[in-house]
C-alpha positions in Angstrom: 19.0 16.8 11.4 16.6 13.9 10.7 15.9 12.6 7.3 12.3 13.9 6.2 12.1 11.0 3.7 12.4 8.3 6.1 8.9 8.1 7.3 7.7 7.9 3.9 9.9 5.2 3.1 8.6 3.2 6.2 5.0 4.0 5.2 5.5 2.7 1.8 7.2 -0.4 3.1 4.5 -1.2 5.5 1.9 -0.9 2.7 3.9 -3.0 0.3 4.4 -5.8 3.1 0.7 -5.6 3.8 -0.2 -6.0 0.0 2.4 -8.8 0.0 0.7 -10.6 2.8 -2.8 -10.5 1.2 -1.0 -12.0 -1.9 0.4 -14.7 0.0 -3.1 -15.4 1.8 -4.8 -15.5 -1.6 -2.3 -18.0 -3.0 -2.4 -20.1 0.0 -6.3 -20.1 0.1 -6.3 -21.2 -3.5 -3.6 -23.9 -3.0 -5.2 -25.0 0.4 -8.9 -24.8 -0.6 -9.4 -25.2 -4.2 -10.0 -22.6 -6.6 -12.1 -20.2 -4.7 -9.4 -17.9 -3.3 -10.4 -15.2 -0.7 -13.4 -14.2 -2.4 -15.2 -17.4 -3.3 -15.1 -16.8 -6.9 -14.6 -19.0 -9.8 -11.0 -20.1 -11.1 -10.8 -17.3 -13.7 -11.6 -14.6 -11.2 -9.2 -16.1 -8.8 -6.3 -15.9 -11.4 -7.3 -12.4 -12.3 -7.3 -11.5 -8.4 -3.6 -13.0 -8.0 -2.5 -11.0 -10.9 -3.9 -7.8 -9.7 -2.2 -8.2 -6.2 0.9 -9.1 -8.0 0.9 -5.9 -9.6 -0.1 -4.0 -6.4 2.9 -5.4 -4.8 5.2 -4.4 -7.6 3.9 -1.1 -7.7 4.1 -0.5 -4.0 7.5 -1.9 -4.2 8.5 0.4 -7.0 7.2 3.4 -5.0 9.2 2.1 -1.8 12.4 1.8 -3.8 12.0 5.2 -5.4 11.7 6.7 -2.1 14.5 4.6 -0.7 16.5 6.1 -3.4 15.4 9.3 -2.9 13.9 9.7 -6.3 11.6 12.8 -6.6 9.4 11.0 -9.3 8.3 8.6 -6.5 6.4 11.3 -4.6 3.3 11.7 -6.7 2.7 7.9 -6.9 3.3 7.7 -3.1 0.6 10.4 -2.6 -1.8 8.6 -5.0 -1.3 5.4 -3.1 -2.3 7.2 0.2 -5.4 8.7 -1.5 -6.4 5.1 -2.4 -5.7 4.0 1.2 -8.2 6.6 2.3 -10.8 5.1 -0.1 -10.4 1.7 1.6 -11.1 3.1 5.1 -15.0 3.3 4.9 -15.1 -0.3 3.6 -13.4 -1.7 6.6 -15.1 0.8 8.9 -18.5 -0.5 8.0 -17.9 -4.0 9.4 -19.2 -5.1 12.7 -16.0 -6.8 13.6 -13.7 -4.8 15.7 -10.6 -6.3 14.2 -11.7 -4.8 10.7 -12.5 -1.4 12.5 -8.7 -1.5 13.9 -7.4 -2.0 10.3 -9.6 0.9 9.1 -8.2 3.3 11.9 -4.6 2.0 10.8 -5.2 2.6 7.3 -6.7 6.2 8.0 -3.5 6.9 10.1 -1.2 5.6 7.4 -3.1 7.5 4.6 -3.6 10.7 6.4 -0.1 10.6 7.8 1.4 9.7 4.5 -0.2 12.7 2.7 0.7 15.0 5.6 4.3 14.1 5.6 4.6 13.9 1.9 3.3 17.3 1.2 6.1 18.9 3.5 8.5 21.2 1.6 11.3 19.6 3.3 10.6 16.3 1.6 10.6 17.7 -1.8 13.8 19.5 -1.3 15.3 16.2 0.3 14.1 14.2 -2.9 16.5 16.0 -5.1 16.1 16.7 -8.8 13.8 14.8 -11.1 15.0 11.3 -11.4 18.5 12.1 -9.9 
């Protein structure tokens, strides 16, 4: 029988790596092009942007680690992340660039797939007791 938690671990890992890629791109933009970062903001906002991305990467990494270790308490943060991912879809879909629409489609697939897979009863039973 296959492991019902494995797809959740994969989705959380992909999301953590994507956030890490944005963090690296932001830091590279700051180091390569001055203090504007990716958003063209001033230095104070760029530092805040980097701190926020560091927190996102750390949070997503902790969700991944919790699911990897089969901790039941990681399921709710995972489902919340999927809901936030779905909030981002219209932002990317509204672009005229096909690449951003492809990102929106991928985010929609990750978010909806993650919620659908995360709500299965087999996942809850495979995740064990609280924190165990």
